[in-house]
PDB file of the backbone (N, CA, C, O) and the ligand in Angstrom, with CONECT records:
HET     ZN  A 101       1
ATOM      1  N   MET A   1      99.795  70.310 322.482  1.00  0.00           N
ATOM      2  CA  MET A   1     100.202  70.270 321.079  1.00  0.00           C
ATOM      3  C   MET A   1     101.651  70.732 320.938  1.00  0.00           C
ATOM      4  O   MET A   1     102.049  71.755 321.495  1.00  0.00           O
ATOM      5  N   LYS A   2     102.425  69.963 320.187  1.00  0.00           N
ATOM      6  CA  LYS A   2     103.830  70.321 320.017  1.00  0.00           C
ATOM      7  C   LYS A   2     103.999  71.449 319.007  1.00  0.00           C
ATOM      8  O   LYS A   2     103.232  71.594 318.054  1.00  0.00           O
ATOM      9  N   LYS A   3     105.018  72.226 319.254  1.00  0.00           N
ATOM     10  CA  LYS A   3     105.283  73.383 318.399  1.00  0.00           C
ATOM     11  C   LYS A   3     106.752  73.407 318.013  1.00  0.00           C
ATOM     12  O   LYS A   3     107.581  72.690 318.573  1.00  0.00           O
ATOM     13  N   PHE A   4     107.043  74.250 317.042  1.00  0.00           N
ATOM     14  CA  PHE A   4     108.433  74.459 316.656  1.00  0.00           C
ATOM     15  C   PHE A   4     108.978  75.659 317.408  1.00  0.00           C
ATOM     16  O   PHE A   4     108.312  76.683 317.563  1.00  0.00           O
ATOM     17  N   TRP A   5     110.203  75.500 317.866  1.00  0.00           N
ATOM     18  CA  TRP A   5     110.885  76.563 318.594  1.00  0.00           C
ATOM     19  C   TRP A   5     112.215  76.838 317.921  1.00  0.00           C
ATOM     20  O   TRP A   5     112.882  75.924 317.435  1.00  0.00           O
ATOM     21  N   LYS A   6     112.588  78.095 317.897  1.00  0.00           N
ATOM     22  CA  LYS A   6     113.830  78.481 317.235  1.00  0.00           C
ATOM     23  C   LYS A   6     114.681  79.320 318.175  1.00  0.00           C
ATOM     24  O   LYS A   6     114.197  80.262 318.802  1.00  0.00           O
ATOM     25  N   CYS A   7     115.946  78.966 318.261  1.00  0.00           N
ATOM     26  CA  CYS A   7     116.871  79.775 319.050  1.00  0.00           C
ATOM     27  C   CYS A   7     117.137  81.060 318.289  1.00  0.00           C
ATOM     28  O   CYS A   7     117.585  81.038 317.143  1.00  0.00           O
ATOM     29  N   LYS A   8     116.853  82.189 318.943  1.00  0.00           N
ATOM     30  CA  LYS A   8     117.017  83.471 318.253  1.00  0.00           C
ATOM     31  C   LYS A   8     118.484  83.872 318.142  1.00  0.00           C
ATOM     32  O   LYS A   8     118.817  84.822 317.434  1.00  0.00           O
ATOM     33  N   ILE A   9     119.347  83.162 318.829  1.00  0.00           N
ATOM     34  CA  ILE A   9     120.784  83.457 318.759  1.00  0.00           C
ATOM     35  C   ILE A   9     121.438  82.707 317.598  1.00  0.00           C
ATOM     36  O   ILE A   9     122.072  83.317 316.737  1.00  0.00           O
ATOM     37  N   CYS A  10     121.279  81.373 317.580  1.00  0.00           N
ATOM     38  CA  CYS A  10     121.991  80.575 316.568  1.00  0.00           C
ATOM     39  C   CYS A  10     121.076  79.953 315.526  1.00  0.00           C
ATOM     40  O   CYS A  10     121.558  79.382 314.548  1.00  0.00           O
ATOM     41  N   GLY A  11     119.754  80.053 315.716  1.00  0.00           N
ATOM     42  CA  GLY A  11     118.827  79.528 314.723  1.00  0.00           C
ATOM     43  C   GLY A  11     118.529  78.043 314.861  1.00  0.00           C
ATOM     44  O   GLY A  11     117.912  77.455 313.973  1.00  0.00           O
ATOM     45  N   ASP A  12     118.958  77.425 315.961  1.00  0.00           N
ATOM     46  CA  ASP A  12     118.700  76.013 316.203  1.00  0.00           C
ATOM     47  C   ASP A  12     117.195  75.761 316.326  1.00  0.00           C
ATOM     48  O   ASP A  12     116.477  76.551 316.939  1.00  0.00           O
ATOM     49  N   ILE A  13     116.729  74.666 315.746  1.00  0.00           N
ATOM     50  CA  ILE A  13     115.297  74.333 315.775  1.00  0.00           C
ATOM     51  C   ILE A  13     115.037  73.200 316.755  1.00  0.00           C
ATOM     52  O   ILE A  13     115.755  72.200 316.776  1.00  0.00           O
ATOM     53  N   HIS A  14     113.993  73.374 317.572  1.00  0.00           N
ATOM     54  CA  HIS A  14     113.569  72.339 318.513  1.00  0.00           C
ATOM     55  C   HIS A  14     112.076  72.120 318.329  1.00  0.00           C
ATOM     56  O   HIS A  14     111.313  73.070 318.155  1.00  0.00           O
ATOM     57  N   TYR A  15     111.664  70.849 318.371  1.00  0.00           N
ATOM     58  CA  TYR A  15     110.251  70.526 318.237  1.00  0.00           C
ATOM     59  C   TYR A  15     109.778  69.874 319.526  1.00  0.00           C
ATOM     60  O   TYR A  15     110.310  68.841 319.932  1.00  0.00           O
ATOM     61  N   GLY A  16     108.783  70.471 320.172  1.00  0.00           N
ATOM     62  CA  GLY A  16     108.300  69.918 321.420  1.00  0.00           C
ATOM     63  C   GLY A  16     107.268  70.827 322.054  1.00  0.00           C
ATOM     64  O   GLY A  16     106.833  71.810 321.455  1.00  0.00           O
ATOM     65  N   ASN A  17     106.880  70.488 323.279  1.00  0.00           N
ATOM     66  CA  ASN A  17     105.870  71.275 323.986  1.00  0.00           C
ATOM     67  C   ASN A  17     106.393  72.639 324.403  1.00  0.00           C
ATOM     68  O   ASN A  17     105.639  73.608 324.492  1.00  0.00           O
ATOM     69  N   ALA A  18     107.691  72.702 324.656  1.00  0.00           N
ATOM     70  CA  ALA A  18     108.311  73.964 325.057  1.00  0.00           C
ATOM     71  C   ALA A  18     109.743  73.995 324.555  1.00  0.00           C
ATOM     72  O   ALA A  18     110.358  72.957 324.313  1.00  0.00           O
ATOM     73  N   GLY A  19     110.258  75.199 324.404  1.00  0.00           N
ATOM     74  CA  GLY A  19     111.642  75.325 323.976  1.00  0.00           C
ATOM     75  C   GLY A  19     112.575  74.950 325.114  1.00  0.00           C
ATOM     76  O   GLY A  19     112.233  75.136 326.282  1.00  0.00           O
ATOM     77  N   PRO A  20     113.747  74.424 324.789  1.00  0.00           N
ATOM     78  CA  PRO A  20     114.719  74.082 325.836  1.00  0.00           C
ATOM     79  C   PRO A  20     115.092  75.322 326.651  1.00  0.00           C
ATOM     80  O   PRO A  20     115.143  76.436 326.131  1.00  0.00           O
ATOM     81  N   GLU A  21     115.352  75.096 327.950  1.00  0.00           N
ATOM     82  CA  GLU A  21     115.718  76.235 328.797  1.00  0.00           C
ATOM     83  C   GLU A  21     117.070  76.809 328.371  1.00  0.00           C
ATOM     84  O   GLU A  21     117.282  78.022 328.343  1.00  0.00           O
ATOM     85  N   VAL A  22     117.976  75.881 328.039  1.00  0.00           N
ATOM     86  CA  VAL A  22     119.298  76.301 327.578  1.00  0.00           C
ATOM     87  C   VAL A  22     119.530  75.713 326.191  1.00  0.00           C
ATOM     88  O   VAL A  22     119.326  74.517 325.984  1.00  0.00           O
ATOM     89  N   CYS A  23     119.947  76.529 325.255  1.00  0.00           N
ATOM     90  CA  CYS A  23     120.212  76.037 323.906  1.00  0.00           C
ATOM     91  C   CYS A  23     121.414  75.093 323.917  1.00  0.00           C
ATOM     92  O   CYS A  23     122.484  75.468 324.394  1.00  0.00           O
ATOM     93  N   PRO A  24     121.251  73.871 323.396  1.00  0.00           N
ATOM     94  CA  PRO A  24     122.368  72.927 323.386  1.00  0.00           C
ATOM     95  C   PRO A  24     123.463  73.309 322.401  1.00  0.00           C
ATOM     96  O   PRO A  24     124.587  72.818 322.494  1.00  0.00           O
ATOM     97  N   THR A  25     123.139  74.173 321.470  1.00  0.00           N
ATOM     98  CA  THR A  25     124.116  74.557 320.450  1.00  0.00           C
ATOM     99  C   THR A  25     124.961  75.758 320.878  1.00  0.00           C
ATOM    100  O   THR A  25     126.189  75.716 320.789  1.00  0.00           O
ATOM    101  N   CYS A  26     124.312  76.822 321.338  1.00  0.00           N
ATOM    102  CA  CYS A  26     125.070  78.030 321.682  1.00  0.00           C
ATOM    103  C   CYS A  26     125.114  78.299 323.184  1.00  0.00           C
ATOM    104  O   CYS A  26     125.842  79.186 323.628  1.00  0.00           O
ATOM    105  N   GLY A  27     124.335  77.535 323.980  1.00  0.00           N
ATOM    106  CA  GLY A  27     124.427  77.645 325.427  1.00  0.00           C
ATOM    107  C   GLY A  27     123.732  78.850 326.048  1.00  0.00           C
ATOM    108  O   GLY A  27     123.900  79.119 327.237  1.00  0.00           O
ATOM    109  N   VAL A  28     122.946  79.581 325.245  1.00  0.00           N
ATOM    110  CA  VAL A  28     122.250  80.751 325.760  1.00  0.00           C
ATOM    111  C   VAL A  28     120.931  80.333 326.420  1.00  0.00           C
ATOM    112  O   VAL A  28     120.208  79.486 325.897  1.00  0.00           O
ATOM    113  N   LYS A  29     120.631  80.933 327.565  1.00  0.00           N
ATOM    114  CA  LYS A  29     119.393  80.625 328.285  1.00  0.00           C
ATOM    115  C   LYS A  29     118.215  81.386 327.705  1.00  0.00           C
ATOM    116  O   LYS A  29     118.339  82.534 327.279  1.00  0.00           O
ATOM    117  N   ASN A  30     117.060  80.711 327.700  1.00  0.00           N
ATOM    118  CA  ASN A  30     115.798  81.317 327.277  1.00  0.00           C
ATOM    119  C   ASN A  30     115.895  82.028 325.926  1.00  0.00           C
ATOM    120  O   ASN A  30     115.353  83.118 325.740  1.00  0.00           O
ATOM    121  N   ALA A  31     116.586  81.395 325.004  1.00  0.00           N
ATOM    122  CA  ALA A  31     116.767  82.015 323.689  1.00  0.00           C
ATOM    123  C   ALA A  31     115.739  81.520 322.676  1.00  0.00           C
ATOM    124  O   ALA A  31     115.659  82.034 321.561  1.00  0.00           O
ATOM    125  N   TYR A  32     114.948  80.508 323.074  1.00  0.00           N
ATOM    126  CA  TYR A  32     114.000  79.934 322.115  1.00  0.00           C
ATOM    127  C   TYR A  32     112.709  80.726 322.037  1.00  0.00           C
ATOM    128  O   TYR A  32     112.110  81.087 323.050  1.00  0.00           O
ATOM    129  N   VAL A  33     112.301  80.985 320.807  1.00  0.00           N
ATOM    130  CA  VAL A  33     111.026  81.639 320.557  1.00  0.00           C
ATOM    131  C   VAL A  33     110.195  80.723 319.656  1.00  0.00           C
ATOM    132  O   VAL A  33     110.734  79.994 318.822  1.00  0.00           O
ATOM    133  N   GLU A  34     108.881  80.774 319.838  1.00  0.00           N
ATOM    134  CA  GLU A  34     108.001  79.943 319.042  1.00  0.00           C
ATOM    135  C   GLU A  34     108.085  80.354 317.577  1.00  0.00           C
ATOM    136  O   GLU A  34     108.129  81.542 317.256  1.00  0.00           O
ATOM    137  N   THR A  35     108.107  79.366 316.698  1.00  0.00           N
ATOM    138  CA  THR A  35     108.171  79.674 315.274  1.00  0.00           C
ATOM    139  C   THR A  35     107.199  78.773 314.527  1.00  0.00           C
ATOM    140  O   THR A  35     106.727  77.773 315.069  1.00  0.00           O
ATOM    141  N   SER A  36     106.907  79.123 313.307  1.00  0.00           N
ATOM    142  CA  SER A  36     105.973  78.333 312.514  1.00  0.00           C
ATOM    143  C   SER A  36     106.700  77.193 311.810  1.00  0.00           C
ATOM    144  O   SER A  36     107.922  77.223 311.665  1.00  0.00           O
ATOM    145  N   LYS A  37     105.947  76.195 311.376  1.00  0.00           N
ATOM    146  CA  LYS A  37     106.547  75.056 310.681  1.00  0.00           C
ATOM    147  C   LYS A  37     107.292  75.489 309.408  1.00  0.00           C
ATOM    148  O   LYS A  37     108.418  75.040 309.193  1.00  0.00           O
ATOM    149  N   PRO A  38     106.709  76.338 308.564  1.00  0.00           N
ATOM    150  CA  PRO A  38     107.450  76.785 307.376  1.00  0.00           C
ATOM    151  C   PRO A  38     108.747  77.512 307.730  1.00  0.00           C
ATOM    152  O   PRO A  38     109.769  77.333 307.067  1.00  0.00           O
ATOM    153  N   GLU A  39     108.695  78.332 308.778  1.00  0.00           N
ATOM    154  CA  GLU A  39     109.895  79.049 309.218  1.00  0.00           C
ATOM    155  C   GLU A  39     110.941  78.060 309.717  1.00  0.00           C
ATOM    156  O   GLU A  39     112.130  78.213 309.438  1.00  0.00           O
ATOM    157  N   ALA A  40     110.496  77.045 310.456  1.00  0.00           N
ATOM    158  CA  ALA A  40     111.414  76.042 310.996  1.00  0.00           C
ATOM    159  C   ALA A  40     112.086  75.283 309.868  1.00  0.00           C
ATOM    160  O   ALA A  40     113.292  75.035 309.898  1.00  0.00           O
ATOM    161  N   LYS A  41     111.289  74.915 308.871  1.00  0.00           N
ATOM    162  CA  LYS A  41     111.844  74.180 307.729  1.00  0.00           C
ATOM    163  C   LYS A  41     112.856  75.033 306.971  1.00  0.00           C
ATOM    164  O   LYS A  41     113.898  74.545 306.532  1.00  0.00           O
ATOM    165  N   LYS A  42     112.535  76.290 306.829  1.00  0.00           N
ATOM    166  CA  LYS A  42     113.431  77.213 306.119  1.00  0.00           C
ATOM    167  C   LYS A  42     114.769  77.312 306.871  1.00  0.00           C
ATOM    168  O   LYS A  42     115.839  77.326 306.263  1.00  0.00           O
ATOM    169  N   SER A  43     114.682  77.379 308.180  1.00  0.00           N
ATOM    170  CA  SER A  43     115.887  77.485 308.999  1.00  0.00           C
ATOM    171  C   SER A  43     116.735  76.217 308.920  1.00  0.00           C
ATOM    172  O   SER A  43     117.960  76.268 309.032  1.00  0.00           O
ATOM    173  N   MET A  44     116.069  75.083 308.728  1.00  0.00           N
ATOM    174  CA  MET A  44     116.798  73.815 308.647  1.00  0.00           C
ATOM    175  C   MET A  44     117.283  73.536 307.227  1.00  0.00           C
ATOM    176  O   MET A  44     117.997  72.563 306.984  1.00  0.00           O
ATOM    177  N   GLY A  45     116.891  74.394 306.300  1.00  0.00           N
ATOM    178  CA  GLY A  45     117.353  74.251 304.939  1.00  0.00           C
ATOM    179  C   GLY A  45     116.647  73.160 304.139  1.00  0.00           C
ATOM    180  O   GLY A  45     117.225  72.581 303.220  1.00  0.00           O
ATOM    181  N   ILE A  46     115.408  72.887 304.493  1.00  0.00           N
ATOM    182  CA  ILE A  46     114.633  71.896 303.735  1.00  0.00           C
ATOM    183  C   ILE A  46     113.314  72.481 303.249  1.00  0.00           C
ATOM    184  O   ILE A  46     112.535  71.787 302.595  1.00  0.00           O
TER     185      ILE A  46
HETATM  186 ZN    ZN A 101     121.252  78.648 320.186  1.00  0.00          ZN2+
END
């Protein structure tokens, strides 16, 4: 099941089975933490 992941450094949102190893936005490794759909939407401003 896919989940929402949020970079704890820059707040980037990723949707998938796992968070990216390296954040494409800020370049930090292992910065993604699992987040809820409402939290993800809030972070994306929608
Ligand atoms: Zn980031």
